[in-house]
FINULO-59175 format. One record per residue (C-alpha): residue number from 1; residue in one letter; x, z, y. Coordinates in pm, 1 decimal, decimal comma, padded with zeros to 6 digits, always signed. Layout:
N
ATOM   num   residu         c1         c3         c2
ATOM   NUM        a          X          Z          Y
...
% end
This chain:
313
ATOM   num   residu         c1         c3         c2
ATOM     1        m   +01883,7   -00002,5   +00678,8
ATOM     2        i   +01663,2   -00217,4   +00752,6
ATOM     3        d   +01727,9   -00571,3   +00690,8
ATOM     4        g   +01768,4   -00832,1   +01075,2
ATOM     5        e   +01558,2   -01065,3   +00886,5
ATOM     6        l   +01254,6   -00790,9   +00994,3
ATOM     7        q   +01425,7   -00740,4   +01373,5
ATOM     8        g   +01131,3   -00949,2   +01495,1
ATOM     9        l   +00818,1   -00782,6   +01308,8
ATOM    10        i   +00999,3   -00444,1   +01424,8
ATOM    11        e   +00914,7   -00542,9   +01779,2
ATOM    12        r   +00588,9   -00628,0   +01734,8
ATOM    13        i   +00458,1   -00337,4   +01537,0
ATOM    14        g   +00744,3   -00069,9   +01573,0
ATOM    15        a   +01053,1   +00080,8   +01351,0
ATOM    16        d   +00840,0   +00348,8   +01230,3
ATOM    17        h   +00563,3   +00155,3   +01041,5
ATOM    18        v   +00808,7   -00085,7   +00919,7
ATOM    19        a   +01066,5   +00213,5   +00776,3
ATOM    20        r   +00790,1   +00391,2   +00612,8
ATOM    21        r   +00638,6   +00063,3   +00416,1
ATOM    22        l   +00952,1   +00003,6   +00318,8
ATOM    23        a   +01009,9   +00382,6   +00187,1
ATOM    24        v   +00765,9   +00351,1   -00001,1
ATOM    25        e   +00864,1   +00028,1   -00159,5
ATOM    26        t   +01208,7   +00181,9   -00241,6
ATOM    27        g   +01099,3   +00516,0   -00388,6
ATOM    28        h   +00715,0   +00441,3   -00526,1
ATOM    29        d   +00658,7   +00082,7   -00531,8
ATOM    30        a   +00647,1   +00104,8   -00971,7
ATOM    31        q   +00478,8   +00470,5   -00945,2
ATOM    32        l   +00201,8   +00542,6   -01189,6
ATOM    33        f   +00096,2   +00826,1   -01055,9
ATOM    34        g   +00032,4   +01006,6   -00763,8
ATOM    35        q   +00113,4   +00743,8   -00477,4
ATOM    36        g   -00202,3   +00555,4   -00292,6
ATOM    37        t   -00602,2   +00674,6   -00364,0
ATOM    38        l   -00590,6   +00665,9   -00747,6
ATOM    39        v   -00447,0   +00921,3   -00938,2
ATOM    40        f   -00304,7   +00706,6   -01201,0
ATOM    41        n   -00200,5   +00307,2   -01117,4
ATOM    42        v   -00306,0   +00122,1   -01363,9
ATOM    43        e   -00126,3   -00195,1   -01212,3
ATOM    44        n   +00189,9   -00028,0   -01203,4
ATOM    45        w   +00164,1   +00029,1   -01582,1
ATOM    46        e   +00432,4   -00144,8   -01776,2
ATOM    47        l   +00219,0   -00182,6   -02121,7
ATOM    48        a   -00133,2   -00254,3   -01965,7
ATOM    49        p   -00055,1   -00632,2   -01964,2
ATOM    50        w   +00001,5   -00606,6   -02295,6
ATOM    51        i   -00263,5   -00404,0   -02418,9
ATOM    52        v   -00553,1   -00660,1   -02226,6
ATOM    53        t   -00407,2   -00955,6   -02372,2
ATOM    54        g   -00367,0   -00793,4   -02747,4
ATOM    55        t   -00696,2   -00680,1   -02700,8
ATOM    56        l   -00889,4   -01033,4   -02588,6
ATOM    57        k   -00722,1   -01127,6   -02899,4
ATOM    58        a   -00813,6   -00910,3   -03084,1
ATOM    59        v   -01132,9   -00948,6   -03071,5
ATOM    60        g   -01170,9   -01322,8   -03029,0
ATOM    61        l   -01218,7   -01388,6   -02631,3
ATOM    62        y   -00837,2   -01459,5   -02482,8
ATOM    63        g   -00910,9   -01848,6   -02474,2
ATOM    64        r   -01232,0   -01824,9   -02337,3
ATOM    65        a   -01082,6   -01542,8   -02082,6
ATOM    66        r   -00773,1   -01761,8   -02008,4
ATOM    67        r   -00999,1   -02069,6   -01948,9
ATOM    68        n   -01167,9   -01868,6   -01687,4
ATOM    69        a   -00912,3   -01720,6   -01534,1
ATOM    70        d   -00807,3   -02088,8   -01427,9
ATOM    71        r   -01110,3   -02233,9   -01233,1
ATOM    72        v   -01202,2   -02113,1   -00909,9
ATOM    73        e   -01499,9   -02174,9   -00726,6
ATOM    74        l   -01568,5   -02187,2   -00386,8
ATOM    75        r   -01849,5   -01936,4   -00300,2
ATOM    76        r   -02066,2   -01974,0   +00033,2
ATOM    77        n   -02171,1   -01628,7   +00230,4
ATOM    78        t   -02365,3   -01643,7   +00575,1
ATOM    79        v   -02349,5   -01349,8   +00796,8
ATOM    80        t   -02630,6   -01304,5   +01085,3
ATOM    81        s   -02534,5   -01059,3   +01321,9
ATOM    82        t   -02759,9   -01018,4   +01736,0
ATOM    83        r   -02352,1   -00910,5   +01900,0
ATOM    84        l   -02266,4   -01299,6   +01809,7
ATOM    85        p   -02175,0   -01495,4   +02099,4
ATOM    86        k   -02407,7   -01822,4   +02112,9
ATOM    87        s   -02090,1   -02043,7   +02116,0
ATOM    88        f   -02035,2   -01910,6   +01802,7
ATOM    89        d   -02321,0   -01981,9   +01585,8
ATOM    90        g   -02211,0   -02159,3   +01286,2
ATOM    91        f   -01834,3   -02065,8   +01321,1
ATOM    92        t   -01635,3   -02082,4   +00976,3
ATOM    93        i   -01427,5   -01865,1   +00776,7
ATOM    94        l   -01226,1   -01946,5   +00502,9
ATOM    95        q   -01124,2   -01631,2   +00299,5
ATOM    96        l   -00855,9   -01643,3   +00020,6
ATOM    97        s   -00790,3   -01337,4   -00165,7
ATOM    98        d   -00568,4   -01188,8   -00421,4
ATOM    99        l   -00395,0   -01512,4   -00521,4
ATOM   100        h   -00102,1   -01337,2   -00725,2
ATOM   101        t   +00009,1   -01670,1   -00718,4
ATOM   102        d   +00366,7   -01662,4   -00979,6
ATOM   103        m   +00050,7   -01511,3   -01213,2
ATOM   104        s   -00196,9   -01734,7   -01161,5
ATOM   105        q   -00019,4   -02087,2   -01141,8
ATOM   106        g   -00329,3   -02263,3   -01333,3
ATOM   107        a   -00613,8   -02107,7   -01066,1
ATOM   108        m   -00345,7   -02207,0   -00815,7
ATOM   109        r   -00352,4   -02536,6   -00910,9
ATOM   110        h   -00677,8   -02630,9   -00925,0
ATOM   111        l   -00731,1   -02427,3   -00594,8
ATOM   112        a   -00490,6   -02666,1   -00462,5
ATOM   113        s   -00673,5   -03013,7   -00570,4
ATOM   114        f   -00983,3   -02895,8   -00346,8
ATOM   115        v   -00837,1   -02681,7   -00070,5
ATOM   116        g   -00792,8   -02964,6   +00194,2
ATOM   117        e   -01114,0   -03091,3   +00126,7
ATOM   118        i   -01253,5   -02778,5   +00309,4
ATOM   119        v   -01405,5   -02750,5   +00673,2
ATOM   120        f   -01314,2   -02461,2   +00832,0
ATOM   121        d   -01318,1   -02289,4   +01168,0
ATOM   122        i   -01029,3   -02044,2   +01072,9
ATOM   123        c   -00882,6   -01900,0   +00727,1
ATOM   124        v   -00791,5   -01565,6   +00633,7
ATOM   125        l   -00578,5   -01479,2   +00351,5
ATOM   126        t   -00680,3   -01069,6   +00248,1
ATOM   127        g   -00354,2   -00986,8   +00061,2
ATOM   128        d   -00235,0   -00973,6   -00249,8
ATOM   129        y   +00040,9   -01253,8   -00290,1
ATOM   130        r   +00302,6   -01156,5   -00547,6
ATOM   131        g   +00134,1   -01149,4   -00903,6
ATOM   132        k   +00314,6   -00760,6   -00955,3
ATOM   133        t   +00330,3   -00488,2   -00728,1
ATOM   134        h   +00730,3   -00456,9   -00688,9
ATOM   135        g   +00992,3   -00719,2   -00846,0
ATOM   136        p   +01085,2   -01034,5   -00689,1
ATOM   137        v   +00894,1   -01211,0   -00448,1
ATOM   138        e   +01087,1   -01590,6   -00442,3
ATOM   139        a   +00845,0   -01784,4   -00683,9
ATOM   140        s   +00511,3   -01586,1   -00526,5
ATOM   141        l   +00635,0   -01755,0   -00198,7
ATOM   142        a   +00723,2   -02118,7   -00289,8
ATOM   143        l   +00425,8   -02127,7   -00396,9
ATOM   144        m   +00228,6   -01963,1   -00158,8
ATOM   145        g   +00405,3   -02260,4   +00071,5
ATOM   146        d   +00269,5   -02475,0   -00123,4
ATOM   147        l   -00089,5   -02370,8   -00127,0
ATOM   148        c   -00020,3   -02288,3   +00325,6
ATOM   149        a   +00074,7   -02668,1   +00366,0
ATOM   150        r   -00266,2   -02822,2   +00245,4
ATOM   151        l   -00450,1   -02538,7   +00473,8
ATOM   152        r   -00506,5   -02662,1   +00855,0
ATOM   153        p   -00428,2   -02351,5   +01111,1
ATOM   154        p   -00510,9   -02137,3   +01212,5
ATOM   155        l   -00395,1   -01889,5   +00951,1
ATOM   156        y   -00455,0   -01510,5   +00947,3
ATOM   157        g   -00326,4   -01259,3   +00677,9
ATOM   158        i   -00250,2   -00925,9   +00595,5
ATOM   159        l   -00075,7   -00772,6   +00348,9
ATOM   160        g   -00172,4   -00596,6   +00035,8
ATOM   161        n   -00084,0   -00328,8   -00254,3
ATOM   162        h   +00091,2   -00607,8   -00433,7
ATOM   163        d   +00323,4   -00729,2   -00160,9
ATOM   164        s   +00618,5   -00635,9   +00011,3
ATOM   165        i   +00673,6   -00591,9   +00417,9
ATOM   166        r   +01011,7   -00831,1   +00320,9
ATOM   167        m   +00747,1   -01150,0   +00235,6
ATOM   168        t   +00608,7   -01119,1   +00619,3
ATOM   169        p   +00891,0   -01360,3   +00757,4
ATOM   170        a   +00840,5   -01606,9   +00520,6
ATOM   171        l   +00481,5   -01577,8   +00507,7
ATOM   172        e   +00476,5   -01649,1   +00888,3
ATOM   173        a   +00697,1   -01930,2   +00906,3
ATOM   174        m   +00482,4   -02078,3   +00631,1
ATOM   175        g   +00177,3   -02062,5   +01024,8
ATOM   176        i   +00029,8   -01757,1   +00925,0
ATOM   177        r   +00003,3   -01557,6   +01163,9
ATOM   178        m   +00035,4   -01174,5   +00984,6
ATOM   179        l   -00200,9   -00884,8   +01088,8
ATOM   180        f   -00045,5   -00503,9   +01068,6
ATOM   181        n   -00293,0   -00265,0   +01269,9
ATOM   182        e   -00302,9   -00534,2   +01562,3
ATOM   183        q   -00658,9   -00766,6   +01696,6
ATOM   184        e   -00638,1   -01151,8   +01822,8
ATOM   185        p   -00902,3   -01241,7   +02034,0
ATOM   186        i   -01065,4   -01562,2   +01927,7
ATOM   187        t   -01214,7   -01796,4   +02195,6
ATOM   188        r   -01469,2   -02035,8   +02197,5
ATOM   189        s   -01678,0   -02226,1   +02516,5
ATOM   190        g   -01576,1   -01937,3   +02732,0
ATOM   191        a   -01685,8   -01634,7   +02445,6
ATOM   192        t   -01419,6   -01415,4   +02306,5
ATOM   193        i   -01479,3   -01251,8   +01933,5
ATOM   194        h   -01238,2   -00999,3   +01788,6
ATOM   195        l   -01023,4   -01074,2   +01485,0
ATOM   196        a   -00867,2   -00739,4   +01311,0
ATOM   197        g   -00626,0   -00661,4   +01036,6
ATOM   198        i   -00476,1   -00337,6   +00867,7
ATOM   199        d   -00194,1   -00302,6   +00629,0
ATOM   200        d   -00273,1   -00208,2   +00310,0
ATOM   201        a   -00473,1   +00166,5   +00272,8
ATOM   202        h   -00516,4   +00149,5   -00126,3
ATOM   203        f   -00110,4   +00198,2   -00191,6
ATOM   204        y   +00082,1   +00216,6   +00064,6
ATOM   205        r   -00181,6   +00402,3   +00330,0
ATOM   206        a   +00003,6   +00201,5   +00593,1
ATOM   207        d   -00362,3   +00144,9   +00755,9
ATOM   208        d   -00468,1   +00244,5   +01112,0
ATOM   209        i   -00795,0   +00136,0   +01210,5
ATOM   210        p   -00816,1   +00272,1   +01521,4
ATOM   211        k   -00513,2   +00095,9   +01630,2
ATOM   212        a   -00645,5   -00198,5   +01509,8
ATOM   213        a   -00960,7   -00145,1   +01714,6
ATOM   214        a   -00798,5   -00024,6   +02027,4
ATOM   215        r   -00803,5   -00308,5   +02254,8
ATOM   216        i   -01155,5   -00460,0   +02153,2
ATOM   217        p   -01421,2   -00366,1   +02372,6
ATOM   218        r   -01730,9   -00233,3   +02188,8
ATOM   219        d   -01933,5   -00431,6   +02323,1
ATOM   220        a   -01765,6   -00771,0   +02118,3
ATOM   221        f   -01824,4   -00886,4   +01782,2
ATOM   222        s   -01525,6   -00778,8   +01563,2
ATOM   223        v   -01389,9   -00866,8   +01199,8
ATOM   224        l   -01173,2   -00654,0   +01011,5
ATOM   225        l   -00930,0   -00786,3   +00777,1
ATOM   226        a   -00865,7   -00521,2   +00467,3
ATOM   227        h   -00741,2   -00587,3   +00173,4
ATOM   228        t   -00924,1   -00292,1   -00038,2
ATOM   229        p   -01268,6   -00192,0   +00090,7
ATOM   230        e   -01202,5   +00092,0   +00043,1
ATOM   231        s   -01185,4   +00204,1   +00407,7
ATOM   232        y   -01529,6   +00104,2   +00482,0
ATOM   233        r   -01614,5   +00443,8   +00627,2
ATOM   234        q   -01355,5   +00418,6   +00925,6
ATOM   235        a   -01498,4   +00038,6   +00953,3
ATOM   236        a   -01798,4   +00170,7   +01056,1
ATOM   237        e   -01700,0   +00415,3   +01297,5
ATOM   238        a   -01485,5   +00212,0   +01478,2
ATOM   239        g   -01752,5   -00027,3   +01544,4
ATOM   240        f   -01649,7   -00354,1   +01336,1
ATOM   241        d   -01922,4   -00580,3   +01272,9
ATOM   242        l   -01774,3   -00760,0   +00940,8
ATOM   243        m   -01516,9   -00614,9   +00723,0
ATOM   244        l   -01353,8   -00865,8   +00438,7
ATOM   245        s   -01157,9   -00728,7   +00152,5
ATOM   246        g   -01121,2   -00845,2   -00201,9
ATOM   247        h   -00857,1   -00614,1   -00413,2
ATOM   248        t   -01112,4   -00544,7   -00657,2
ATOM   249        h   -01126,9   -00889,5   -00852,7
ATOM   250        g   -01533,8   -00792,3   -00901,3
ATOM   251        g   -01377,7   -00620,5   -01212,0
ATOM   252        q   -01196,9   -00933,1   -01344,6
ATOM   253        l   -01303,6   -00822,5   -01683,8
ATOM   254        c   -01662,6   -00751,7   -01700,6
ATOM   255        l   -01937,1   -00714,6   -01926,3
ATOM   256        p   -02236,9   -00930,1   -01977,7
ATOM   257        g   -02393,0   -00934,7   -01595,4
ATOM   258        g   -02075,6   -00936,0   -01423,5
ATOM   259        i   -02102,8   -00527,0   -01457,8
ATOM   260        a   -01754,8   -00418,8   -01402,0
ATOM   261        i   -01572,3   -00166,4   -01646,8
ATOM   262        k   -01288,8   -00083,3   -01358,2
ATOM   263        l   -01301,6   -00141,3   -01000,5
ATOM   264        e   -00933,3   -00044,9   -00910,7
ATOM   265        a   -01042,7   +00174,0   -00610,3
ATOM   266        r   -01274,1   +00476,5   -00486,9
ATOM   267        l   -01546,0   +00324,4   -00343,7
ATOM   268        p   -01956,6   +00284,4   -00472,0
ATOM   269        r   -01998,4   +00048,9   -00730,9
ATOM   270        r   -02243,2   -00223,3   -00532,9
ATOM   271        m   -01909,6   -00289,9   -00286,1
ATOM   272        g   -01717,6   -00398,4   -00586,1
ATOM   273        k   -01772,1   -00782,4   -00508,0
ATOM   274        g   -01980,8   -01026,0   -00313,9
ATOM   275        a   -02208,4   -00914,5   +00023,1
ATOM   276        w   -02287,7   -00538,2   +00161,1
ATOM   277        r   -02419,1   -00331,3   +00403,6
ATOM   278        f   -02268,8   +00011,2   +00522,1
ATOM   279        g   -02480,7   +00122,0   +00822,2
ATOM   280        e   -02415,3   -00139,4   +01101,8
ATOM   281        l   -02113,3   -00276,4   +00905,3
ATOM   282        v   -02163,7   -00629,9   +00715,6
ATOM   283        g   -01922,1   -00651,8   +00407,4
ATOM   284        y   -01772,0   -00868,4   +00152,0
ATOM   285        t   -01561,0   -00786,7   -00146,5
ATOM   286        a   -01449,0   -01137,1   -00279,0
ATOM   287        t   -01356,9   -01145,5   -00669,9
ATOM   288        g   -01026,8   -01299,3   -00570,0
ATOM   289        a   -00862,8   -01642,8   -00676,4
ATOM   290        g   -00593,2   -01491,2   -00884,0
ATOM   291        t   -00532,4   -01259,1   -01129,2
ATOM   292        s   -00383,1   -00939,2   -01215,9
ATOM   293        l   -00224,4   -00734,2   -01523,9
ATOM   294        a   -00226,2   -01110,3   -01702,4
ATOM   295        p   -00440,7   -01432,8   -01631,0
ATOM   296        v   -00775,7   -01363,6   -01825,1
ATOM   297        r   -01106,3   -01329,7   -01631,6
ATOM   298        l   -01481,3   -01238,9   -01838,3
ATOM   299        n   -01796,9   -01315,4   -01649,7
ATOM   300        c   -01624,5   -01249,9   -01325,9
ATOM   301        p   -01534,5   -01574,2   -01149,6
ATOM   302        a   -01259,7   -01668,9   -00946,3
ATOM   303        e   -01362,2   -01719,8   -00587,5
ATOM   304        i   -01217,6   -01847,5   -00224,4
ATOM   305        t   -01526,3   -01789,7   +00038,6
ATOM   306        l   -01658,6   -01963,8   +00279,7
ATOM   307        h   -01853,0   -01740,7   +00578,6
ATOM   308        t   -02059,1   -01892,0   +00774,6
ATOM   309        l   -02118,8   -01678,5   +01124,7
ATOM   310        r   -02514,2   -01708,7   +01230,6
ATOM   311        r   -02647,7   -01579,9   +01549,0
ATOM   312        s   -02984,1   -01382,8   +01545,5
ATOM   313        e   -03258,2   -01308,5   +01803,8
% end
C-alpha cells in the first residue's frame, strides 16, 4: 500500500512510478547481486565498511583518510556553449552531490560553515542524502534540513541510489523542487533554458530521459540532473547540452595522482570525475561532499561545485 503522504507525488508523477520504486525499495534495497547496472553492489555489503576501515588502519592511513573526508572544497567549472541565450551568460549553478549527511557529519559541519556565503543563481542537489542504501532516514533528513536552511532558493534536486522515495515530501518541505523525469523552465530577461532531472538510473533504474526531455524544444539550451553519469549516451541522444552528476565519489579512495581504484559505475573512466564531453554533450561528475561506506578519503578531495555558464560565439 502507498502511504498517504506520497499522494501529492502520485498525482504529479503517477502511481505506477511511485509503486515501482517502492517495490524495489521493499524487495531489493539491500540486494548484493543482480539489481541495477552492476553485478555486485558493494554499497549494500554490510562487511564493506569494516574491510575499508580495517585496511586503512592496518597500513597506517586511517587518520589521514578521516581528516581528508571532513574537508570540503569549493571547485569552479565553466561551461561554454553557442546555444546559451545571451541573458544567461554568467548564470551560476551550485551543485551539491552525494552528501550522505548522517555518515559524513564532519564534512557537513565544514560545509555548513561556508556554503551560506556562496553567491549563485540556482542550487541543484544530485542525490544520495542518506548514508546507507537502506534503513532509517530521519537522521539524514534532519541534517538536510539544517543544510537547506543555509541555502537560498531556488533549490532543485533528484534522488540517488541511496535515497528512498519516502524522503521526497520532507525534502520538498525544505524548499527543494524534486524532479522525477521532469523539467522546469528557467526564465531570465525573456529567454528560457530548461532544467530536467531523472530518477535514479543506477540501482532503481527508474529513469526516463525521453519523458524528461519531451517538453523541451530541441533548439533550447538544457541541463540534465542525473545522479549517475552512466546515462550519458541517452542524455546525448535526447539533445541535452549539459549533464550534472555525482555517484562515483571520484573513487573516494584513490591511488596517488587521483587514480580511482573503483568507481561503482559502468562508464569510461574519464567520466568518473570532473569535466568531460561526449559528442555535443558536456558533462561534469562531482566527487561529492560526503562519503560512502565509511567517512574516509584518499587522494580525492570532497567538493561542491560552482558551474558558470558562458555563451560562446
